[in-house]
MIFIVO-384451 format. One line per field, with one value per residue (C-alpha): residue number from 1; residue in three letters; x, y negated, z. Coordinates in Angstrom, 3 decimals, always signed. Example, Ala and Ser with C-alpha at 12.3 -4.5 7.8 and 13.67 -1.06 7.14 Angstrom:
BEGIN
num = 1;2
residuo = ALA;SER
px = +12.300;+13.670
py = +4.500;+1.060
pz = +7.800;+7.140
***
This chain:
BEGIN
num = 1;2;3;4;5;6;7;8;9;10;11;12;13;14;15;16;17;18;19;20;21;22;23;24;25;26;27;28;29;30;31;32;33;34;35;36;37;38;39;40;41;42;43;44;45;46;47;48;49;50;51;52;53;54;55;56;57;58;59;60;61;62;63;64;65;66;67;68;69;70;71;72;73;74;75;76;77;78;79;80;81;82;83;84;85;86;87;88;89;90;91;92;93;94;95;96;97;98;99;100;101;102;103;104;105;106;107;108;109;110;111;112;113;114;115;116;117;118;119;120;121;122;123;124;125;126;127;128;129;130;131;132;133;134;135;136;137;138;139;140;141;142;143;144;145;146;147;148;149;150;151;152;153;154;155;156;157;158;159;160;161;162;163;164;165;166;167;168;169;170;171;172;173;174;175;176;177;178;179;180;181;182;183;184;185;186;187;188;189;190;191;192;193;194;195;196;197;198;199;200;201;202;203;204;205;206;207;208;209;210;211;212;213;214;215;216;217;218;219;220;221;222;223;224;225;226;227;228;229;230;231;232;233;234;235;236;237;238;239;240;241;242;243;244;245;246;247;248;249;250;251;252;253;254;255;256;257;258;259;260;261;262;263;264;265;266;267;268;269;270;271;272;273;274;275;276;277;278;279;280;281;282;283;284;285;286;287;288;289;290;291;292;293;294;295;296;297;298;299;300;301;302;303;304;305;306;307;308;309;310;311;312;313;314;315;316;317;318;319;320;321;322;323;324;325;326;327;328;329;330;331;332;333;334;335;336;337;338;339;340;341;342;343;344;345;346;347;348;349;350;351;352;353;354;355;356;357;358;359;360;361;362;363;364;365;366;367;368;369;370;371;372;373;374;375;376;377;378;379;380;381;382;383;384;385;386;387;388;389;390;391;392;393;394;395;396;397;398;399;400;401;402;403;404;405;406;407;408;409;410;411;412;413;414;415;416;417;418;419;420;421;422;423;424;425;426;427;428;429;430;431;432;433;434;435;436;437;438;439;440;441;442;443;444;445;446;447;448;449;450;451;452;453;454;455;456;457;458;459;460;461;462;463;464;465;466;467;468;469;470;471;472;473;474;475;476;477;478;479;480;481;482;483;484;485;486;487;488;489;490;491;492;493;494;495;496;497;498;499;500
residuo = MET;LEU;LEU;PHE;LEU;TYR;ALA;LEU;SER;ALA;LEU;ILE;THR;ILE;ILE;PHE;LEU;ARG;TYR;SER;LEU;ARG;ARG;ARG;LYS;TYR;SER;GLN;LEU;MET;PRO;GLY;THR;LYS;HIS;LEU;PHE;CYS;ASN;ILE;LEU;GLY;ASP;LEU;THR;ALA;PHE;ASP;PHE;ARG;LYS;ALA;ILE;HIS;HIS;GLN;VAL;LEU;ASP;VAL;ILE;THR;LYS;LYS;TRP;LYS;LEU;PHE;PRO;LYS;GLU;GLN;LEU;VAL;CYS;ALA;TRP;LEU;SER;TYR;VAL;PRO;PHE;VAL;SER;ILE;VAL;ARG;ALA;ASN;ALA;VAL;LYS;GLU;VAL;LEU;LYS;ASN;ASN;ARG;MET;ASN;GLY;LYS;SER;PHE;GLN;TYR;GLU;TRP;MET;LYS;PRO;LEU;PHE;GLY;SER;GLY;LEU;VAL;VAL;SER;SER;GLY;GLY;LYS;TRP;LYS;SER;ARG;ARG;LYS;LEU;PHE;ASN;HIS;CYS;PHE;HIS;PRO;ASP;ILE;VAL;ARG;SER;TYR;LEU;LYS;THR;PHE;ASN;SER;ASN;SER;GLN;LYS;LEU;VAL;ASN;ILE;LEU;LYS;GLU;GLU;ALA;GLU;LYS;ASP;PHE;VAL;TYR;ILE;ALA;ASP;LEU;LEU;THR;LEU;CYS;ALA;PHE;ASP;SER;ILE;CYS;GLU;ALA;ILE;PHE;GLY;ILE;GLY;VAL;GLY;ALA;LEU;GLU;ASN;ASN;ASN;ILE;GLU;ILE;SER;ASN;SER;ILE;LYS;ARG;PHE;GLU;SER;ILE;PHE;MET;VAL;ARG;VAL;TYR;SER;VAL;LEU;LEU;TRP;PRO;ASP;PHE;ILE;PHE;ARG;ASN;THR;LYS;ILE;GLY;LYS;ASP;PHE;GLU;HIS;HIS;VAL;ASN;VAL;VAL;GLN;GLU;PHE;THR;TYR;LYS;MET;ILE;GLU;GLU;THR;LYS;LYS;MET;TYR;LEU;SER;GLY;GLU;ARG;LYS;PHE;SER;ASN;GLY;LYS;ARG;LYS;ALA;LEU;ILE;ASP;VAL;LEU;LEU;GLU;LYS;HIS;LEU;LYS;THR;LYS;GLU;PHE;THR;GLU;LYS;ASP;VAL;ARG;GLU;GLU;VAL;ASN;THR;PHE;ILE;ALA;ALA;GLY;HIS;GLU;THR;ILE;GLY;ILE;ALA;ALA;MET;TRP;ALA;ILE;TYR;LEU;ILE;GLY;ARG;HIS;PRO;GLU;VAL;GLN;ALA;LYS;LEU;HIS;GLU;GLU;ILE;ASP;HIS;VAL;PHE;GLY;ASN;ASP;ARG;GLU;ARG;PRO;VAL;THR;GLU;ARG;ASP;LEU;LYS;ASP;LEU;GLN;TYR;MET;ASN;CYS;VAL;LEU;LYS;GLU;SER;GLY;ARG;ILE;TYR;PRO;THR;VAL;PRO;SER;PHE;ALA;ARG;HIS;VAL;PRO;GLU;ASP;THR;LYS;ILE;CYS;GLY;TYR;THR;VAL;PRO;LYS;ASP;THR;THR;CYS;PHE;ILE;VAL;THR;TYR;LEU;LEU;HIS;ARG;ASP;GLU;GLU;VAL;PHE;PRO;ASP;PRO;GLU;LYS;PHE;ASP;PRO;ASP;ARG;PHE;SER;VAL;GLU;ASN;ARG;VAL;ASN;ILE;PRO;GLU;PHE;ALA;TYR;ILE;PRO;PHE;SER;GLY;GLY;ALA;ARG;ASN;CYS;ILE;GLY;TYR;LYS;PHE;ALA;GLU;MET;GLU;LEU;GLY;THR;LEU;ILE;CYS;SER;ILE;LEU;ARG;ASN;PHE;THR;VAL;GLU;SER;LEU;ASN;LYS;VAL;PHE;PRO;VAL;VAL;ASP;LEU;SER;LEU;HIS;SER;SER;GLU;PRO;ILE;ARG;ILE;LYS;ILE;ARG;PRO;ARG;THR;VAL;TYR;GLU;SER;PRO;SER
px = +44.342;+46.858;+44.019;+41.130;+43.504;+43.597;+40.167;+39.450;+41.771;+39.794;+36.424;+37.728;+39.310;+36.097;+33.621;+36.549;+36.450;+32.443;+31.700;+34.609;+33.439;+30.189;+30.500;+32.865;+30.355;+27.522;+29.975;+30.077;+26.420;+25.875;+27.710;+30.128;+33.316;+35.345;+37.149;+40.055;+39.460;+41.559;+39.602;+37.714;+36.199;+34.855;+33.405;+33.985;+36.993;+34.916;+34.431;+36.184;+35.688;+36.571;+33.287;+29.452;+29.047;+25.076;+26.207;+28.734;+26.034;+25.077;+28.485;+29.669;+26.677;+26.854;+30.427;+29.602;+26.818;+29.398;+31.391;+28.395;+26.660;+24.472;+23.387;+19.888;+21.549;+24.803;+26.045;+28.227;+29.369;+30.115;+32.652;+30.681;+26.844;+25.169;+23.764;+21.789;+21.222;+18.546;+17.932;+16.711;+12.964;+12.834;+14.559;+12.597;+9.542;+10.504;+11.470;+8.100;+5.639;+7.464;+4.792;+7.254;+9.734;+7.026;+8.886;+11.001;+14.780;+15.778;+16.882;+13.453;+13.192;+15.331;+12.351;+10.398;+10.951;+8.913;+6.529;+5.987;+4.554;+2.586;+1.886;+6.049;+7.000;+5.037;+4.776;+2.586;-0.976;-0.860;+0.650;-2.177;-4.799;-4.196;-3.204;-6.962;-8.037;-6.609;-7.222;-10.442;-9.473;-7.405;-10.583;-10.617;-13.832;-12.361;-9.137;-11.585;-13.195;-9.459;-8.845;-10.496;-7.935;-5.017;-6.359;-7.002;-3.392;-2.000;-3.238;-1.826;+1.675;+0.829;-0.243;+3.196;+5.179;+3.553;+5.885;+8.937;+8.498;+9.962;+12.895;+15.771;+15.351;+13.731;+13.955;+11.295;+11.516;+11.153;+7.532;+6.746;+7.056;+5.253;+2.556;+2.137;+2.364;-1.004;-2.560;-1.875;-2.799;-6.028;-6.589;-5.910;-7.320;-9.861;-8.308;-5.814;-2.239;-0.990;+2.595;+2.859;+1.227;+3.671;+6.226;+6.596;+9.373;+10.506;+8.378;+8.930;+12.832;+12.658;+11.309;+14.423;+16.743;+15.112;+15.698;+18.810;+20.137;+18.460;+20.507;+23.887;+23.492;+22.433;+25.581;+27.598;+28.074;+29.121;+26.176;+23.789;+23.760;+20.684;+22.764;+25.638;+23.560;+21.340;+24.553;+25.830;+25.530;+23.864;+21.536;+20.326;+20.096;+17.739;+15.403;+15.104;+13.662;+11.352;+10.077;+9.392;+7.125;+5.476;+4.714;+3.290;+0.903;-0.036;-1.427;-3.623;-4.666;-5.883;-7.671;-9.543;-10.867;-12.120;-14.424;-15.123;-16.101;-18.174;-19.955;-18.633;-17.680;-19.210;-18.306;-19.506;-21.617;-20.278;-17.722;-15.118;-14.182;-11.189;-8.095;-8.582;-12.221;-11.000;-8.765;-10.096;-13.325;-11.056;-9.891;-12.542;-15.240;-14.061;-11.411;-9.315;-6.528;-4.537;-3.504;-0.383;-1.860;-3.383;-0.148;+1.786;-0.088;-0.760;+3.228;+3.515;+1.294;+2.203;+6.084;+5.371;+2.226;+4.004;+7.853;+7.542;+5.221;+7.129;+10.272;+8.739;+7.225;+11.025;+12.730;+9.379;+10.177;+13.580;+13.764;+11.066;+13.065;+15.798;+14.502;+12.431;+11.230;+9.356;+7.919;+6.525;+4.770;+2.752;+2.464;+0.697;-1.255;-2.430;-3.423;-5.899;-7.391;-7.491;-7.835;-7.216;-9.042;-6.028;-8.715;-10.667;-9.937;-8.348;-10.867;-9.987;-11.255;-8.760;-6.021;-6.590;-6.853;-3.534;-1.680;+1.484;+1.805;+1.416;+4.092;+6.153;+5.556;+6.136;+9.538;+10.191;+9.323;+11.893;+14.735;+14.759;+12.492;+11.743;+12.388;+15.423;+15.849;+13.762;+14.581;+12.827;+14.331;+14.912;+13.394;+15.101;+17.808;+15.656;+16.128;+15.794;+16.939;+18.623;+20.895;+21.055;+20.101;+20.782;+19.034;+18.625;+20.362;+19.042;+17.827;+18.179;+15.597;+17.562;+14.947;+17.572;+19.268;+16.424;+14.870;+18.343;+18.745;+19.669;+17.569;+14.312;+15.307;+17.738;+19.782;+18.292;+19.781;+18.250;+14.873;+12.122;+8.548;+7.712;+8.895;+5.647;+3.188;+0.164;+2.144;+5.839;+4.157;+3.143;+6.491;+8.018;+8.054;+6.169;+8.116;+10.918;+8.995;+8.202;+7.828;+5.673;+7.185;+5.178;+3.336;+1.740;+3.376;+2.737;+2.358;-1.066;-1.411;-0.213;-3.471;-3.361;+0.042;-0.556;-3.652;-2.043;+1.232;-1.100;-2.700;+0.132;+2.476;-0.727;-1.536;+2.253;+2.757;-0.601;+0.553;+4.690;+7.355;+10.066;+14.177;+16.301;+19.731;+22.026;+22.889;+22.312;+23.016;+20.854;+22.063;+20.331;+18.748;+15.401;+14.532;+16.114;+17.580;+19.642;+23.248;+22.428;+19.125;+17.711;+17.091;+14.351;+13.327;+9.938;+7.950;+4.513;+3.429;+0.632;-1.609;-0.415;-2.786;-2.490;-2.684;-5.614
py = -10.838;-13.836;-16.015;-13.645;-13.680;-17.380;-17.686;-15.296;-16.897;-20.216;-19.049;-17.482;-21.217;-22.716;-20.043;-20.415;-24.400;-24.099;-22.145;-23.777;-27.333;-26.071;-24.541;-27.309;-29.750;-28.102;-27.211;-31.047;-31.143;-28.032;-27.178;-24.115;-22.466;-25.156;-22.839;-23.175;-24.304;-21.328;-18.703;-16.765;-14.166;-17.240;-15.960;-11.774;-12.230;-11.820;-8.223;-5.451;-3.033;+0.221;-0.092;-0.511;-4.191;-4.127;-3.050;-6.017;-8.453;-9.539;-9.964;-12.084;-14.303;-14.485;-15.544;-17.728;-19.631;-19.955;-22.459;-24.332;-23.884;-26.948;-26.562;-25.603;-24.207;-22.243;-21.311;-18.259;-18.241;-14.892;-15.255;-18.412;-17.150;-18.938;-17.345;-19.669;-18.185;-20.136;-19.532;-22.626;-23.436;-26.929;-25.232;-22.203;-23.974;-26.649;-23.304;-21.243;-24.108;-25.128;-23.813;-24.209;-21.302;-18.500;-16.644;-13.711;-13.917;-11.916;-8.835;-7.768;-6.926;-3.794;-2.847;-2.353;+1.272;+1.734;-1.155;-2.120;-5.487;-4.901;-7.756;-7.249;-8.323;-9.983;-14.165;-16.836;-16.457;-12.525;-12.862;-15.317;-13.426;-10.021;-11.321;-13.481;-9.751;-7.877;-10.727;-9.088;-5.328;-6.816;-8.891;-8.260;-6.057;-3.773;-3.415;-3.064;+0.138;+1.808;+1.768;+5.075;+6.466;+4.654;+6.546;+9.859;+10.044;+8.673;+11.428;+13.686;+12.020;+12.372;+16.025;+16.431;+14.649;+16.884;+19.855;+17.285;+16.482;+19.631;+18.910;+16.944;+14.130;+13.813;+11.865;+9.243;+7.294;+10.039;+11.045;+7.296;+6.903;+10.093;+9.183;+5.773;+7.641;+9.181;+5.956;+4.562;+7.508;+7.462;+3.726;+3.481;+7.290;+7.908;+11.409;+13.237;+13.843;+15.749;+14.734;+14.317;+18.009;+19.398;+17.266;+16.689;+13.320;+13.890;+10.990;+9.009;+9.291;+8.955;+5.609;+4.862;+5.927;+3.792;+0.596;+1.728;+2.127;-1.621;-2.870;-1.562;-2.822;-6.312;-6.945;-4.561;-6.888;-4.606;-2.651;-5.535;-4.437;-1.904;+0.044;+0.702;+1.218;+3.907;+5.566;+6.220;+8.790;+6.399;+5.337;+8.477;+9.425;+6.152;+7.468;+10.674;+9.404;+7.034;+10.133;+11.907;+8.615;+8.425;+12.082;+12.196;+8.908;+9.909;+13.212;+11.350;+8.835;+11.564;+13.297;+10.307;+9.624;+13.133;+12.247;+8.779;+10.124;+13.249;+10.972;+12.640;+9.275;+5.888;+2.493;+0.018;-2.871;-5.517;-7.906;-6.390;-3.098;-0.873;-0.959;+1.859;+1.200;-2.242;-0.618;+2.190;-0.466;-2.082;+0.726;+2.886;+0.846;-3.246;-1.489;-4.619;-2.154;+0.224;+3.590;+1.947;-1.050;+1.397;+3.254;+0.180;-1.253;+1.740;+2.724;-1.271;-0.929;+2.806;+1.788;-1.705;-0.081;+2.850;+2.166;-1.232;-0.019;+2.493;+0.975;-1.536;+0.654;+2.411;-0.156;-1.320;+2.321;+2.353;-1.210;-0.449;+3.054;+0.773;-1.868;+0.335;-2.936;-4.210;-0.116;-0.755;-3.895;-1.807;+0.970;-1.072;-2.727;-0.145;+1.739;-1.223;-1.481;+2.584;+4.167;+7.519;+8.315;+9.681;+10.141;+7.166;+5.838;+2.553;-0.678;-3.868;-5.098;-3.322;-4.485;-8.010;-7.163;-5.744;-9.290;-8.098;-6.018;-7.821;-9.741;-6.742;-6.426;-9.763;-10.310;-6.772;-8.367;-11.120;-9.373;-6.229;-7.548;-5.157;-7.036;-8.519;-10.639;-11.709;-14.160;-16.666;-17.904;-21.732;-22.559;-26.142;-28.716;-28.817;-30.565;-28.815;-30.608;-33.088;-30.662;-30.357;-26.259;-25.386;-24.386;-20.228;-19.821;-17.150;-18.331;-15.793;-16.473;-14.605;-13.919;-11.410;-14.779;-17.192;-15.142;-15.625;-19.779;-20.094;-23.841;-22.032;-18.836;-19.260;-16.061;-14.940;-11.143;-11.296;-8.796;-11.174;-10.303;-13.552;-15.961;-15.143;-15.427;-17.879;-20.835;-20.479;-19.705;-23.278;-24.647;-21.997;-24.076;-23.187;-20.886;-20.034;-17.060;-14.968;-11.376;-11.545;-13.962;-16.925;-19.871;-18.582;-14.942;-13.678;-10.070;-9.501;-6.876;-8.099;-7.559;-4.287;-3.786;-5.163;-3.162;+0.122;-1.052;-1.477;+1.458;+3.692;+2.642;+1.838;+6.134;+7.000;+4.766;+5.936;+9.827;+9.328;+7.744;+6.756;+6.440;+5.672;+7.580;+6.171;+2.666;+1.773;-1.278;-2.225;-1.905;-4.436;-2.585;-3.804;-2.919;-3.293;+0.398;+1.703;+2.844;+6.358;+8.166;+6.963;+9.406;+9.008;+11.101;+11.547;+12.628;+12.740;+10.114;+9.736;+7.220;+3.541;+3.294;-0.447;-0.764;-1.171
pz = -60.344;-58.713;-59.725;-58.111;-54.468;-54.262;-54.854;-52.122;-49.940;-50.226;-49.935;-46.643;-45.935;-46.496;-44.732;-41.863;-41.784;-41.841;-39.175;-37.259;-37.603;-36.751;-33.448;-32.585;-32.738;-31.228;-28.595;-27.552;-27.352;-24.894;-21.804;-22.518;-22.829;-25.276;-28.129;-30.173;-33.236;-34.568;-31.788;-33.997;-31.138;-29.307;-25.860;-27.306;-25.241;-22.007;-22.926;-21.890;-25.478;-23.680;-22.210;-23.266;-24.193;-23.238;-19.617;-19.165;-20.264;-16.871;-15.435;-18.171;-17.889;-13.979;-14.258;-16.886;-14.832;-12.142;-13.978;-14.754;-11.750;-11.856;-15.781;-17.182;-19.815;-20.887;-24.577;-25.357;-28.506;-29.963;-32.908;-33.985;-33.462;-30.525;-27.517;-25.316;-21.736;-19.502;-16.046;-14.556;-14.035;-16.054;-19.387;-19.037;-18.500;-22.214;-23.900;-23.143;-23.371;-27.109;-29.133;-32.057;-30.576;-29.545;-32.551;-31.133;-31.863;-34.663;-32.796;-32.132;-35.871;-35.522;-32.721;-36.543;-37.014;-33.781;-33.077;-36.928;-36.883;-33.336;-30.705;-29.454;-32.762;-34.758;-34.798;-36.505;-37.429;-37.394;-33.541;-32.967;-33.812;-32.497;-29.321;-29.117;-30.297;-27.629;-24.840;-24.500;-24.259;-20.869;-19.379;-15.185;-15.932;-18.586;-16.144;-13.745;-15.331;-15.051;-11.830;-11.420;-13.643;-11.294;-8.227;-10.039;-11.305;-8.107;-6.134;-8.521;-7.668;-3.955;-4.230;-6.206;-3.372;-0.926;-2.428;-2.266;+1.029;+1.851;-0.072;+1.563;-1.619;-4.508;-7.661;-7.788;-11.171;-13.485;-11.558;-11.248;-14.840;-15.747;-13.721;-15.256;-19.126;-17.584;-16.623;-19.704;-22.224;-20.614;-20.718;-24.442;-25.613;-22.829;-23.050;-20.205;-21.525;-18.313;-18.600;-14.693;-13.813;-16.994;-16.407;-19.941;-19.841;-23.453;-25.148;-21.892;-22.727;-26.242;-25.592;-22.867;-25.371;-28.072;-26.182;-24.736;-28.436;-29.147;-26.726;-28.044;-31.614;-30.124;-28.825;-31.285;-34.515;-37.004;-36.345;-37.420;-41.207;-41.741;-44.358;-41.294;-38.089;-40.153;-41.382;-37.367;-35.408;-32.599;-35.718;-35.933;-32.777;-32.816;-35.687;-34.180;-30.885;-33.112;-34.620;-31.415;-30.474;-33.761;-33.951;-30.152;-31.133;-34.451;-33.065;-30.487;-33.092;-35.039;-31.894;-30.957;-34.404;-34.654;-31.610;-33.540;-36.483;-35.178;-33.010;-29.568;-28.792;-30.382;-30.017;-27.796;-28.832;-26.049;-26.378;-23.756;-25.431;-24.187;-26.674;-28.770;-29.192;-31.226;-32.873;-34.609;-34.709;-37.582;-38.955;-39.534;-39.698;-41.352;-43.006;-41.474;-40.190;-41.638;-39.833;-40.007;-38.296;-34.977;-34.794;-34.472;-31.483;-29.917;-29.816;-28.573;-25.679;-24.595;-24.399;-23.175;-20.832;-18.634;-18.439;-16.994;-14.485;-13.667;-13.255;-11.313;-8.577;-9.110;-7.784;-4.807;-3.427;-3.564;-1.697;+0.859;+1.497;+2.528;+4.722;+7.408;+9.314;+5.786;+5.633;+9.093;+8.507;+5.237;+7.057;+9.560;+7.142;+4.735;+8.155;+8.971;+5.680;+5.188;+8.995;+9.289;+5.640;+3.344;+0.671;+0.181;-3.531;-3.486;-4.194;-5.952;-2.106;-1.122;-2.981;-2.381;+1.624;+1.172;+1.291;+2.534;+0.352;-2.566;-1.005;-1.347;-4.856;-5.558;-3.986;-5.472;-8.972;-8.216;-7.073;-9.822;-12.594;-14.787;-18.288;-17.081;-20.024;-23.588;-26.031;-28.184;-31.526;-32.293;-35.753;-35.657;-33.997;-30.737;-27.592;-24.602;-21.089;-23.187;-24.825;-28.635;-29.430;-33.185;-35.529;-35.818;-32.004;-29.891;-26.848;-23.656;-20.794;-18.041;-15.314;-13.524;-12.663;-12.855;-9.934;-7.904;-8.475;-4.804;-4.911;-5.538;-3.544;-0.677;+0.307;-3.029;-2.526;+0.684;+0.295;+2.259;+1.373;+3.399;+0.421;-1.113;+1.824;+1.485;+2.968;+1.268;-2.805;-3.148;-2.863;-5.739;-9.316;-12.003;-14.218;-11.636;-11.088;-14.062;-13.781;-16.845;-19.317;-18.790;-21.803;-25.007;-24.823;-21.208;-20.907;-21.765;-19.464;-16.609;-14.332;-15.582;-14.571;-11.023;-10.499;-11.008;-9.417;-5.908;-6.550;-7.006;-4.131;-1.393;-2.385;-2.141;+1.581;+2.974;+3.241;+3.297;+4.741;+2.227;+2.937;+0.375;+0.085;-2.094;-2.895;-6.681;-8.848;-11.640;-15.412;-18.272;-21.171;-22.578;-19.066;-15.744;-14.948;-11.775;-12.551;-11.247;-9.976;-6.886;-4.442;-1.802;+1.310;+1.400;+4.808;+5.373;+8.005;+11.095;+10.801;+12.972;+15.712;+17.447;+20.866;+22.502
***
């Protein structure tokens, strides 16, 4: 027994020395706090463990960067595990243009219960082949064909808001998210699900809860092992919400398959096809995709394709409702394009003509990027802006702070759409503004998102004035949520008439 204790003590000492020496070595090669050799916790001491860690991350990273304001990257050590945060354009460019760093960090493996090896999670050859395949599904000609869907669902939202205009306020976020959910389902399946009209928020709430639990796990080291996580209360909650989404998509996929198998719906012969056409053709005709392959991609695009747009619209309405001078200019521009016609569908030409609205939406995406951070895996010791980042480090591109670089965006907390005017946007460096990520793994559906978001905001402002009644703060999950539900006062408006 004594021999065993000696051996165990020796093993613990060896492990401690190994990881402590490694941390000391790489701490000298990167900006960050230099911890004492015997400090086991590292930067974990910056967190208040009485509160949810993932709700504190943004504040902790911000404070860390204030200690190193001129650096391109900063390393934080959670015990002996390095996490590098990047909030400067030059370092972001080096990471996102480095094809060896296209792989996602190990934490993305925890998304597999819902996304499988879909486009968000996959890497290497599988990711390349699927990205190439799905690129055709988001060609401008295909995205343009969805404009009818965007208009239809935006008008349904307007009709609901007309009823809400009699009330003191409306909680806008759920309505916007449901509208986006209807649009992505119709775009993928060609089937209306009526989530907005039926106020069916269950699927969207399950996706939101899935994301929140994922972030809790990312920052809770004790939950990293699967066998521990699965047997916790939060792990069982995670499984429940995965099942809710899986059941919905299974039903939708089966319904769509029946339409193809019965001849009610036919496969297109063109090179550019809708996503469901590609997936089911690969499944039913060529047998290249299993049913699991189809489901994991559908789950990926439904989750990523509705909540991000709903949240982007929420933050845009919130900011417009807090800045009446911006709203007045928007109304003037919209009325110039549409006159007093409230019914005509928004066209692609209209969206191009609404230049100030485009600036407003870009500035909203700067201040409140829908995806506040994302991670990349470092497969080998790598130089980034002259600093050596060790193998197997997780690099976080912190979009939220990148968009607040004072050298690029002076007075960064100010909502100033003119930053993105034609004459000013040329001064924004490459990779300093990345609301849809960047490099090879940028958001495949960004054109889809821009067109839907523009249609949605335009439709609301053609009919209403909006006023934000409460001040909220951002909360970092996978998406950027608000600290409390946003209350918006909605009122019908009259058309702006320019002086003769």
